[in-house]
N, C-alpha and C positions, 0 to 999 in steps of 0.2 A: 773526350778522353780516348786513349788508344784502344779501349775495349770495344769501341764502335766500328773498328775497321774490319772486323771479320765478315760482316755482311757485304761490304763493297768488294772485298777480295773475291767472294763467291760470284758476285755479279760480273766482275771484271773477267774472270776466267770464262764465263759463259759467252761474253762478247767475242772472244777469240775463236769461237767455233763457227765455221762457215765455209763456203766455197770460195776458191780463189784460183787465179791463174798464176803461173810461175814465170818471172822475168829474170834472166841471168845477168849478173854483173861480173865482168871480167877485167875491168880496168878502172883506175882512179886518176886518170890524167886530166880530167875536168870534174867539176862538181856535178854530182848526180842528184837531181831533184826527184825524189821518190814521191811522185805526186799523183799516182793513180790509185784511188782507194780500193780496198779489198783485193789488192794484188799481193802476191808473195814474191819477194826478191831474194834470189839465191846467189851468193858469191861462190864462184867456182875455182878461184885461185887466190893466192895472197896478192894484196894490192900495195902499191907504193905511191906516195904523193909528196910533192916537194913543198907546197905552201898552201895556206887557206884550209878549207874544210874538204874532207873526202866525200862523205855521204851526208846530204841534207835531207831530212824527212819533213815534208811540208804539207802533208794531208793526214787525216785521221785513218784509222783502221789498216795501217800498213803493217805487213809482216816482213821482217828482214832476218834471213838465216845466213850467217857467214860460213857455216859448215866447218868451223874450226880454223878457218884461215885467218891470217894476221894482216892488219892494216898498219903500214909503217909510214910514219911521217919523217920530217927532216929537222926536228927540233926547232921548228919555226914558231915564233911568238904569235899568239892569236890563232893558232891552228886547232881544229877539232876533228877527231876521227869520225864521230857520228854525232850529228846535231839535230835536236828536236826543238822546233820553235812553234809554240802555240798549236800543238797537236795532241790528240787523245787516242787511246785504245790502240796504240802501236805495240807490237810484240817483236823484240829484238833478242836473238839467241845465237850462241856459239860464235861470238865475235871477239877478236883479240886485237888490241891496239897498243902501239908503242911509239915513243918519240913524238907525241903530240902534247901541246900545252894542256888540252882538255881531251881526255879519251872519249867520254860520253857526257854530253852537255844537254841538259833539259832546261828550257826557258819557257815559262808560261805554259807548261805542258802537263796534263793531268791524266790519270788512269792508264798509264803505260806500264809495260812489263819488260824488264831486262833480265836475262838469265844466262847462266853458263858462259860468262864473258869476263875478260880481263883487260886491265889497262896498266902498262908498265913502262918505266924508263923515260925520264925527261930530266935534263940537267938543271933547269931553272924553275921559277915559280910555276906550279902545275897542279892540276886536279885530275885524279883518275876518273871519278864520277862526280859531277857537279850538278846541283839543282838550284835554280833560282825561281821563286814564285811558282813552284810546281807541286801539286798536291796529289795524294792517293796513287802514288806509283809504287811498284813492287820490284825489288832487286833480290834475285834468288841465285845463290851459288855464283857470286861475282867476287873478283879479287883485284887488288891493286898493290903494287910494290915498286920500290926503288924510284919513287918520285921525290926529287931532292928537297924542294921547299914548298911553301904555300900550304893551304888547307886541302890536303890531298883528296879526301873524299868528303865533299862539302854539301850540306843541305842548308840553304839560306832562305829565310822567309817562306818556307815550304812546310806544309802541314800533312799529317796523317800518312806519311810514307813508311814503307816496310822494307827492312833489310833482313834477310834470313839466309842462314847457312853460307856465310861469306867471310872472307879474310882480307885484312888490310894491314900488311906487315912490311917492315923495313922501309918505312917512309919517314918524313919529318913529323906529320900528324897522321893518326889512323882515321878516325871518323870525327867530323865536326857537325854538330847540330846547332845552328845559329838562327835564332828568331823564328824557329819553326816548331810547332807544337804537335802533341798527340801522335808521335811516331813510335814505331816498334823496331828494335834491333835485337834479334834473337839468334842463338846458335852461331856465334861469331868468334873470330880471333882478331885481336889488335896487338901484335907482338913486335918488339924490336923497333919501335918508332922513337926517334930521337927526342921529341917533345912529349906529346900526350898520346895515349892510346885512344881515349875518347874525350872530347871537349864539348860540354853542353852549356849553351846559353839560351835555353828555351824551356818550355813547361810541359808537364803532363806526358812525358815519354816513358816507355817501358824498355829497359835494358836488361835482358834476361838470358841466362844459359850461355855464358861465353868465357873467354880467357883473355886477360890483359897482362902480358908478361914482358919484362925487360924493356919497358919504355922509360922515358924521362919521368912521366907521371902516369899512373894507371888510368885514372879518370879525374877530370876537373869539372866541377859545377860552378858556373859563374853567373850570378844573378838568375837563378833557376828555382822553380818551385813545382811541386806535385809530381816529381819524377820518381819512378820505382826502379831501383837497381837490385836485381834479385838473382841469386845463384850464379855469381860471376867469380872466377878464380883469379885473384890478383897475386902475381908472383914476381918477386925480385925487381920491382920497379925502382928506379935509381933514387928518386927524390921522395915522392909520396905515392902510395897506392890510391888514396882517395883524398881529394882536395875540395873542400867547400869554400869557394871564394865569396865572401859575404860583405866586405866593406872595402871601398876604394876611397882613399883620402881625396882624390880629385873629383869623385862623383859620389858624395854622401847619399845614403838612402838606398844603395844597392844591397840586395839580400839574396841568399839562397835559403828558402824556407819551405817547410812542409814536404820535404823529400823523404822517401823511405829507402833504407839500405838494409837489406835482410838476406840471411842465409848465404852469405858470401864467404869465401876463404881468402885470407890474407897471409902470405908466406914470405919470409925473409926480406921484409922491407918495413918502412915506417907505416903507421896505421892511418890515422885520420888527422888532417889539419884543417882547422877552421879559422875564422877571423871574427872580429867584433860583429855583433848582431847576428850571431849564428843561432837561429831561433827555430824551434818547433820542428826540427828534423828528427826522424826516428831511426835509430840504428839498433837492430835486434837480431839475435840468434846467429851472429857471425863467428867464424872460427879464426883465431889468430895463431899461427905457428911460425916461430922464428928460430933460426939456428943460433943467432946471437941474442941481442936484446933490442927492443924497440920501445918507442914512447908515443903515447897519445897525448898530444900537446896543443894547447890553445893559448894565444892565437899565433899564427906564423908572423915572423917579423919581431916577435917578442918571446922567442923560444927560451931566452935566458930566465924567464919566469919559472920555467919547468925545473931549472936547476936550483933556484933559491926558495921556491914556494910550492910544496907538493900539492896544493889545492888545484893547480893548473895541470897536473900531470898524472897519468896512469902508466906505470912501467909494466912491461911484459917481458918475462924471462924465457930462457931457451926451452923450446918444445913444450910450451904450456898453453892450454886453451885459456883464453882470457876469462878471468874469474870475477869480474866486478861489474856492478851497475852504477852508472853515474848520471846525475841530473844536472844539466848545465844550461841556464838560460832557456828553459823550456824543452831542451833536447833530452831524449831518453836513450841511454846506452844499456842494453840488456844482453848479458852473455848467457851461454848455455848452462854454465855452472858458476856458483860462486856466492860471494857476499858483497855487501855495499861497503866500499872503502870511504867514499866521500859523498856528502850531500851538499851540493852547491846551489844556493838559492839567490 
């Protein structure tokens, strides 16, 4: 579970304390293989690179400080600004990338720390920060914006990673957690993304203390279980604030179960959408504030049932805290105030 990551965060910070010599990087005209352990690399000016990767890190315990300089690519497909392959205990800070397909790419790399860094601007399929098969990494105060398509900030098949005090705005997707479990995303923004603010297809993650505003959907859970979504402000997302995707006609047996959604705020948008086999999720203590009206409706694709049969629907009116508790297929919906309208067994 995500609760076990606090110990390794402390141990990781201790690893980064030690003596090192400083090597200056002043150009990116060829690939720089940062292959001398326990050395610190310092970028002393902005770098420009036309194709391929700018900085490859190929050994453990490397420190890279870009000192606020920008690494600029040439919109070249398959290009990475900073690439970590099978390395651990690397510390990257103050680096800004733009016009690369992948700004920061971690492959088979564990226990690394990336902080105070950004990845922006690429017209095609792109990823600001991408992890594949990489565990126990920390991202602190990072951001990504204006990535046109693709899973802009993607964690795939990677476990127990931490994202803190970070923003992923104005992309196609904000954050994607795909087949990677036990991660933590805290103190975040995912705003103005055309598809999803957060897309989860993994288990046992903690999503806490953030904002998801003006996205296509605030958060989507697809075949996910054991996730905690706590104290997140969902505002004016265009389709749904929270979507539990639980049944796929082409892939029967997919579920989103045993998730906890608590103490969140939902404003000016639809509430929760589920599908068949929407089981054993808990939604408790959330505040729903709408300027117009909204509906809690099950299941998507059959919304007409909400119009003809009130057993499927809970209506919420203007500027009202949701006042009802609903039991539906093992789910519990508990509001701060109110009475039970329907009991569905």
